[in-house]
C-alpha positions as CSV (number, residue, x, y, z in Angstrom):
1,X,0.0,-0.2,0.1
2,X,2.6,2.6,-1.2
3,X,-0.2,5.1,-2.3
4,X,-1.6,7.6,-0.3
5,X,-4.8,6.7,1.9
6,X,-7.0,9.2,-0.3
7,X,-6.2,7.5,-3.3
8,X,-6.8,4.0,-1.9
9,X,-9.8,5.1,-0.7
10,X,-11.3,6.6,-3.8
11,X,-14.8,5.2,-4.5
12,X,-15.4,2.9,-7.9
13,X,-19.0,3.0,-7.4
14,X,-21.7,5.3,-7.5
15,X,-23.3,3.8,-4.2
16,X,-19.6,4.3,-2.4
17,X,-19.5,8.3,-3.1
18,X,-20.4,10.0,0.1
19,X,-22.2,13.2,-0.5
20,X,-23.5,15.2,-3.5
21,X,-26.8,13.3,-3.5
22,X,-28.3,16.5,-5.2
23,X,-26.7,15.5,-8.4
24,X,-25.8,11.5,-8.1
25,X,-29.1,10.1,-6.1
26,X,-31.5,7.9,-7.9
27,X,-33.8,9.7,-10.0
28,X,-31.5,12.8,-10.9
29,X,-30.5,13.4,-14.2
30,X,-26.9,12.4,-14.1
31,X,-27.7,9.1,-12.3
32,X,-30.0,8.3,-15.1
33,X,-27.6,9.1,-17.5
34,X,-24.9,6.8,-15.9
35,X,-27.0,3.8,-15.4
36,X,-28.8,4.2,-18.9
37,X,-25.2,4.6,-20.5
38,X,-26.6,7.9,-22.2
39,X,-23.5,10.0,-21.3
40,X,-23.1,13.7,-22.4
41,X,-20.2,16.1,-22.0
42,X,-20.3,18.0,-18.5
43,X,-18.3,20.4,-16.6
44,X,-17.8,19.6,-12.7
45,X,-17.5,22.6,-10.8
46,X,-16.5,22.7,-7.0
47,X,-13.9,23.1,-4.5
48,X,-11.0,21.1,-3.9
49,X,-11.5,17.7,-2.4
50,X,-15.4,17.2,-3.2
51,X,-14.7,14.2,-5.6
52,X,-14.6,15.9,-9.1
53,X,-12.2,13.4,-10.2
54,X,-13.5,10.6,-8.3
55,X,-16.9,11.1,-9.9
56,X,-15.6,11.3,-13.7
57,X,-13.9,7.8,-13.0
58,X,-17.0,6.2,-11.6
59,X,-19.1,7.6,-14.3
60,X,-16.4,5.6,-16.6
61,X,-16.4,2.5,-14.6
62,X,-20.2,2.3,-14.6
63,X,-20.9,3.2,-17.9
64,X,-18.1,0.5,-19.2
65,X,-16.6,3.6,-21.1
66,X,-13.0,4.2,-21.9
67,X,-11.6,7.1,-19.6
68,X,-8.6,9.1,-20.5
69,X,-7.4,11.4,-18.0
70,X,-5.4,14.8,-18.2
71,X,-4.4,18.0,-16.5
72,X,-4.6,21.2,-18.2
73,X,-1.4,22.2,-16.3
74,X,0.6,19.6,-17.7
75,X,-1.1,18.8,-21.0
76,X,-0.4,20.8,-24.7
77,X,-3.7,21.1,-26.8
78,X,-1.4,20.2,-29.8
79,X,-1.1,16.9,-28.0
80,X,-5.1,16.5,-27.3
81,X,-6.0,17.5,-30.8
82,X,-3.9,14.8,-32.1
83,X,-5.7,12.2,-29.7
84,X,-9.0,13.7,-30.8
85,X,-8.2,13.1,-34.5
86,X,-7.2,9.7,-33.6
87,X,-10.5,8.8,-32.0
88,X,-12.6,10.6,-35.0
89,X,-10.5,8.3,-37.4
90,X,-11.4,5.4,-35.7
91,X,-15.2,6.6,-35.1
92,X,-15.5,7.0,-38.8
93,X,-14.0,3.5,-39.5
94,X,-16.5,1.4,-41.6
95,X,-15.6,-1.7,-39.6
96,X,-16.3,-0.3,-36.1
97,X,-18.6,2.8,-36.6
98,X,-22.0,1.0,-35.9
99,X,-20.2,-0.1,-32.3
100,X,-18.3,2.9,-31.6
101,X,-18.6,4.5,-28.3
102,X,-17.1,8.0,-27.8
103,X,-14.3,7.6,-25.1
104,X,-14.5,9.9,-21.9
105,X,-11.7,12.9,-22.0
106,X,-11.4,14.1,-18.5
107,X,-9.6,17.5,-18.2
108,X,-8.7,18.5,-14.5
109,X,-8.2,22.3,-14.0
110,X,-9.9,23.0,-17.4
111,X,-9.9,26.6,-16.3
112,X,-6.2,26.5,-17.1
113,X,-6.5,26.3,-20.9
114,X,-7.1,29.7,-22.2
115,X,-10.2,30.5,-24.6
116,X,-8.3,29.6,-27.8
117,X,-7.4,26.6,-26.4
118,X,-10.6,25.7,-25.3
119,X,-12.1,26.3,-28.9
120,X,-9.9,23.1,-30.1
121,X,-12.7,21.1,-27.8
122,X,-15.6,22.3,-29.7
123,X,-16.2,20.2,-32.8
124,X,-15.3,16.9,-31.3
125,X,-17.8,17.6,-28.5
126,X,-20.5,18.8,-31.0
127,X,-20.0,15.8,-33.5
128,X,-20.0,12.9,-30.6
129,X,-16.1,11.9,-31.0
130,X,-15.6,12.4,-27.2
131,X,-17.5,12.8,-24.1
132,X,-15.9,15.6,-22.3
133,X,-15.8,16.0,-18.4
134,X,-13.9,19.1,-17.3
135,X,-13.4,19.8,-13.7
136,X,-12.8,23.3,-12.6
137,X,-12.6,25.0,-9.0
138,X,-13.7,28.4,-10.8
139,X,-16.7,29.8,-12.1
140,X,-17.6,28.3,-15.4
141,X,-19.4,31.4,-16.5
142,X,-16.1,33.3,-16.2
143,X,-13.5,30.6,-17.2
144,X,-15.2,28.7,-19.6
145,X,-15.8,29.8,-23.1
146,X,-19.7,30.2,-24.2
147,X,-19.8,27.7,-26.8
148,X,-18.3,25.2,-24.7
149,X,-20.7,25.7,-22.1
150,X,-23.6,25.6,-24.4
151,X,-22.3,22.2,-25.3
152,X,-22.1,21.0,-22.0
153,X,-24.0,20.7,-18.7
154,X,-22.6,22.1,-15.7
155,X,-22.8,20.1,-12.1
156,X,-22.0,22.2,-9.2
157,X,-20.5,19.8,-6.4
158,X,-20.9,21.2,-3.0
159,X,-18.3,21.1,-0.1
160,X,-18.9,18.2,1.7
161,X,-20.6,18.2,5.4
162,X,-19.7,17.3,8.8
163,X,-21.8,14.1,8.4
164,X,-20.1,13.1,5.1
165,X,-16.7,13.8,6.3
166,X,-17.6,11.3,9.4
167,X,-18.7,8.5,7.1
168,X,-15.7,9.1,4.7
169,X,-13.2,8.7,8.3
170,X,-15.3,5.8,9.4
171,X,-15.0,3.9,6.5
172,X,-11.3,4.3,6.4
173,X,-10.7,3.2,9.7
174,X,-12.7,0.2,9.1
175,X,-11.8,-0.9,5.9
176,X,-8.8,-3.5,6.1
177,X,-8.2,-4.0,2.3
178,X,-7.7,-0.4,1.1
179,X,-8.1,1.5,4.5
180,X,-6.4,1.5,8.0
181,X,-8.3,-1.6,9.3
182,X,-5.8,-3.4,9.9
183,X,-4.1,-1.0,12.3
184,X,-7.3,-1.1,14.6
185,X,-7.4,2.6,14.9
186,X,-9.4,4.3,17.5
187,X,-10.3,7.9,17.5
188,X,-11.9,9.9,20.2
189,X,-14.8,12.3,19.6
190,X,-13.0,15.5,20.2
191,X,-10.5,14.7,17.8
192,X,-13.0,13.7,15.3
193,X,-15.0,17.0,16.0
194,X,-11.2,18.7,15.2
195,X,-10.5,16.4,12.3
196,X,-13.9,17.8,10.7
197,X,-13.5,21.3,11.2
198,X,-10.4,21.5,10.2
199,X,-10.9,19.8,7.0
200,X,-13.1,22.5,5.6
201,X,-15.3,20.0,3.6
202,X,-12.2,18.6,1.8
203,X,-12.0,14.8,1.8
204,X,-8.6,14.4,0.4
205,X,-7.7,16.6,3.5
206,X,-9.3,14.9,5.9
207,X,-7.9,11.4,4.9
208,X,-4.4,12.9,4.3
209,X,-4.6,14.2,8.1
210,X,-5.9,10.9,9.2
211,X,-3.3,8.9,7.7
212,X,-0.3,11.4,9.1
213,X,-2.1,10.7,12.5
214,X,-2.3,7.1,12.2
215,X,1.6,6.6,11.6
216,X,2.3,8.1,15.1
217,X,-0.5,6.7,17.0
218,X,-3.4,3.9,17.6
219,X,-5.5,6.0,19.5
220,X,-6.2,9.5,17.9
221,X,-6.4,12.1,20.2
222,X,-7.1,15.9,19.3
223,X,-3.5,16.5,20.2
224,X,-2.4,13.9,17.6
225,X,-4.8,15.6,14.9
226,X,-3.5,19.0,15.8
227,X,0.3,17.5,15.3
228,X,-0.8,15.9,12.2
229,X,-2.3,19.3,10.6
230,X,1.0,20.7,11.5
231,X,2.9,18.3,9.4
232,X,0.8,18.6,6.7
233,X,0.9,22.2,6.7
234,X,4.3,21.6,5.0
235,X,2.9,19.5,2.3
236,X,2.2,21.4,-0.8
237,X,-0.1,19.3,-2.9
238,X,-0.8,21.0,-6.4
239,X,-4.2,19.6,-6.8
240,X,-5.2,20.4,-3.3
241,X,-6.2,23.3,-0.8
242,X,-2.7,24.1,0.3
243,X,-1.8,25.1,-3.7
244,X,-4.7,27.4,-3.6
245,X,-4.4,29.1,-0.4
246,X,-0.4,29.8,-1.1
247,X,-1.4,31.3,-4.5
248,X,-3.9,33.2,-2.9
249,X,-1.8,34.6,-0.2
250,X,1.0,35.1,-2.8
251,X,-1.4,37.5,-4.9
252,X,-2.8,39.3,-2.0
253,X,0.5,40.2,-0.5
254,X,1.7,41.7,-3.8
255,X,-1.5,43.5,-3.8
256,X,-1.1,44.8,-0.3
257,X,2.5,46.1,-1.5
258,X,3.9,43.7,1.3
259,X,7.2,42.5,-0.7
260,X,8.7,40.3,2.4
261,X,5.2,38.2,2.5
262,X,5.0,38.3,-1.2
263,X,8.7,36.4,-1.4
264,X,7.6,34.2,1.4
265,X,5.0,32.9,-0.7
266,X,7.0,32.8,-3.5
267,X,9.7,30.5,-1.9
268,X,7.0,28.3,-0.8
269,X,5.8,27.5,-4.2
270,X,9.1,27.2,-5.5
271,X,10.6,25.2,-3.3
272,X,7.4,22.9,-3.2
273,X,8.2,22.6,-7.3
274,X,5.5,24.4,-8.6
275,X,5.4,25.2,-12.2
276,X,7.3,28.4,-12.4
277,X,4.9,29.5,-16.1
278,X,2.0,28.8,-13.2
279,X,3.6,31.5,-10.8
280,X,4.7,33.8,-13.9
281,X,1.4,33.6,-15.8
282,X,-0.5,35.2,-12.4
283,X,2.3,37.9,-12.4
284,X,1.1,38.8,-15.7
285,X,-2.3,38.9,-15.0
286,X,-1.6,40.7,-12.0
287,X,0.5,43.4,-13.7
288,X,-2.7,44.2,-15.8
289,X,-5.2,43.5,-13.0
290,X,-3.7,45.6,-10.1
291,X,-1.3,47.9,-11.4
292,X,-2.4,49.0,-15.0
293,X,-2.1,52.6,-15.9
294,X,-0.6,53.8,-12.8
295,X,2.8,52.0,-13.9
296,X,2.6,50.7,-17.2
297,X,5.9,49.0,-17.3
298,X,4.9,46.3,-14.7
299,X,3.3,44.5,-17.6
300,X,6.8,44.9,-19.6
301,X,8.3,43.1,-16.4
302,X,6.0,40.4,-15.7
303,X,6.2,39.5,-19.5
304,X,9.8,39.3,-19.4
305,X,9.8,37.2,-16.2
306,X,7.5,34.8,-18.1
307,X,9.8,34.7,-20.7
308,X,12.8,33.9,-18.5
309,X,10.9,31.1,-17.1
310,X,10.4,29.5,-20.7
311,X,13.6,29.9,-21.7
312,X,15.9,29.1,-18.7
313,X,13.4,27.3,-16.5
314,X,14.5,26.1,-12.8
315,X,16.7,26.5,-10.7
316,X,18.1,29.8,-12.3
317,X,14.5,31.5,-13.1
318,X,13.5,31.7,-9.4
319,X,15.8,34.8,-9.4
320,X,13.8,36.2,-12.1
321,X,10.8,35.6,-10.2
322,X,12.0,36.9,-7.1
323,X,12.9,40.2,-9.1
324,X,9.5,40.4,-10.8
325,X,7.7,39.9,-7.5
326,X,9.7,42.9,-5.8
327,X,9.1,45.0,-8.4
328,X,5.0,44.1,-8.8
329,X,4.8,44.1,-5.0
330,X,6.7,47.6,-4.6
331,X,4.5,49.4,-7.5
332,X,1.8,51.7,-7.3
333,X,-1.6,49.8,-7.4
334,X,-4.8,51.0,-9.6
335,X,-7.7,48.8,-10.9
336,X,-9.2,51.5,-13.2
337,X,-8.8,49.7,-16.5
338,X,-9.7,46.5,-14.9
339,X,-12.9,47.9,-12.9
340,X,-13.8,49.8,-16.3
341,X,-13.5,47.1,-18.7
342,X,-15.7,44.8,-16.8
343,X,-18.2,47.4,-15.8
344,X,-18.4,47.1,-19.8
345,X,-19.1,43.7,-20.1
346,X,-21.8,44.1,-17.6
347,X,-23.4,46.6,-19.9
348,X,-22.8,44.4,-22.6
349,X,-24.6,41.7,-20.8
350,X,-27.4,43.5,-20.0
351,X,-28.2,45.3,-23.5
352,X,-26.9,43.0,-25.9
353,X,-25.6,44.7,-29.1
354,X,-26.6,48.0,-28.9
355,X,-26.7,49.8,-32.4
356,X,-23.1,51.2,-33.3
357,X,-23.4,55.1,-34.2
358,X,-23.2,55.9,-37.8
359,X,-20.4,58.1,-37.3
360,X,-18.1,55.2,-36.5
361,X,-19.4,52.6,-38.6
362,X,-16.9,51.1,-41.3
363,X,-18.3,52.5,-44.9
364,X,-16.3,50.5,-47.8
365,X,-18.9,50.5,-50.0
366,X,-20.9,53.4,-51.7
367,X,-24.3,52.1,-50.7
368,X,-23.1,52.1,-46.6
369,X,-21.8,55.8,-47.4
370,X,-25.3,57.1,-48.7
371,X,-26.7,55.4,-45.6
372,X,-24.4,57.8,-43.8
373,X,-22.2,55.4,-42.4
374,X,-19.0,57.1,-41.4
375,X,-20.9,60.6,-41.8
376,X,-19.4,63.1,-39.0
377,X,-16.7,61.1,-37.9
378,X,-13.3,63.1,-36.7
379,X,-10.2,61.3,-36.1
380,X,-9.5,63.2,-32.8
381,X,-13.1,64.2,-31.9
382,X,-14.4,64.9,-28.5
383,X,-17.8,63.7,-29.5
384,X,-19.6,60.7,-27.3
385,X,-19.0,57.6,-29.8
386,X,-21.0,55.1,-27.3
387,X,-24.4,53.7,-28.5
388,X,-27.2,56.0,-27.9
389,X,-28.4,54.1,-24.8
390,X,-24.8,54.7,-23.1
391,X,-24.2,58.1,-24.1
392,X,-22.8,59.6,-21.1
393,X,-21.9,56.4,-19.4
394,X,-17.6,56.6,-17.6
395,X,-15.9,53.4,-17.4
396,X,-12.4,54.8,-16.8
397,X,-12.0,57.9,-14.8
398,X,-10.6,60.9,-16.4
399,X,-7.1,61.2,-15.0
400,X,-3.5,61.9,-16.1
401,X,-2.0,58.6,-17.8
402,X,1.8,58.1,-16.9
């Protein structure tokens, strides 16, 4: 049993899954689809440790479907498109066409693919070459492109409740084949409460902590759990809560212009082996989102850090990362471009495509010119060029741009 307890205890059937009754209970759409083997593409959205990967694997097992698992962090779109084309060729083969069954393609952290990369999935999802299951901790409305959302169903996976976690702990302690049943572990009530409260609804976290505690004592008390939680705090799971907590602390430290804290959280990530491009990408976003117009050179610096990470890699690029972090954290902060843009996005969503004023429309033909397209346009005009319904609206405050 060399694999972690959390991995060994993964459910392999729907009936083994604890929690998420709102989507997998008998009679629910997803349950019916799995049992009838009539699968469709979907997005599983929820916080870390609620069972997104587990559910995807169980769907494949229950439906008897081929399952291929990828992470958007480590997989290239070129690699996936080649796979999709190979599957498409198999699908179109006359000798197998009648018996073709679309494989499940599971993409963990699908939000890490940018919008152009997500476009690559569209034709294969639409024509039934693949059944896509994407897992994300981010709001799909913001991170998944509209055309892909319209071709998938989104299932919201909820944070596990106390009773769910207690059931998971009990199963792990009793299971002799996959769990800790042969160790004759006992855990007192205070320790149970402490363990479930500290897990914050994360099954992976509760099992990892339980495993650490069980390695040092057969009678698990609150003190043993507390010590296990301390040891676990040094573990940096790229798919778990520490990953998201650390990057969050890193960004918030730069936002607060706290260079010391930002460098500390950078060091935590680097020492844990975090992908330097993941860190650098966040820095590029930060440069525009949080610094923006007050110090435009921040974007130049962040992009150069990203390029250095691409060309140099570890260990040397940690110096470039530190340079960039110190620069971004010490820079003045201004979110006016970011806030202004998303205010405009809200109006686009609210009002749709409002008519563009004639004076700024393109007029490549005589007919369009006769219809007054482009009429009255001046290159450096002070006139309001917004659609009539939005005239006078200010998305970006008047200020002196550096």
